[in-house]
C-alpha positions, 0 to 999 in steps of 0.5 A, a space after each residue: 500500500 505504501 505511504 499515505 497519498 497526499 491530498 495535494 498530490 491527488 489534486 495535481 495528478 487528477 488535473 494533469 492526467 485528465 488534461 493530458 488525456 483531453 490533449 491526446 484526444 483533441 489537441 492531436 486528433 490522432 484517435 479521431 483520424 485513426 477511427 475514421 481511417 480504420 487505422 487499428 495500429 494508430 488507434 490502439 497505440 493512442 487508446 492505451 496512452 489515453 486510458 493510462 492517463 485516465 487510470 492514473 486520474 482514477 487512482 489519484 482520485 481515490 488516493 491510491 498509488 498507481 501500480 501496474 498489476 494484474 487485475 487492474 480493471 477489477 481494482 479500479 472497479 472497487 474504487 468509491 470514485 469511479 464511473 459506473 461499470 468501469 471494469 466492463 467498459 474498460 475491458 470492452 474498449 481494451 479488447 475491442 469487444 462487442 460494439 467497441 470492435 467498431 473503431 468509431 463506436 470505441 472512440 465514442 465509448 472512450 469519450 463517454 468514459 472520459 466525461 464520466 471520469 471528470 464527473 467523478 472527479 467533480 463529485 470529490 473536488 468540485 473546484 478542480 478545473 477540468 476539461 468539460 467537452 469530450 464530444 
């Protein structure tokens, strides 16, 4: 479990990770272009980068040190501050299962997960300034 997770670190990590995820999605536009061109490699590469930033934010939001471990999605699902059905949503996005096997649909799922993560962050830290537009 490690040392206590300071409040100041949590606030900083949440804001930075979510802003970086937003920049990945909108500033660079790689995911959207990859989805439209059906470019699976580019989509996969940047999806994982973006999801890692969201997971970093979720760990910080729950004052837990981020560690790459087995059953990471299951651990995130047990957090009190996490989007609804986060485990199954992450699994569907990561594995490109069901509707998320279609890249444009998967991109929409990622955007919804980002927006839900921001809502969770605002429940705990209403004063944090985070990107609101994930369309």
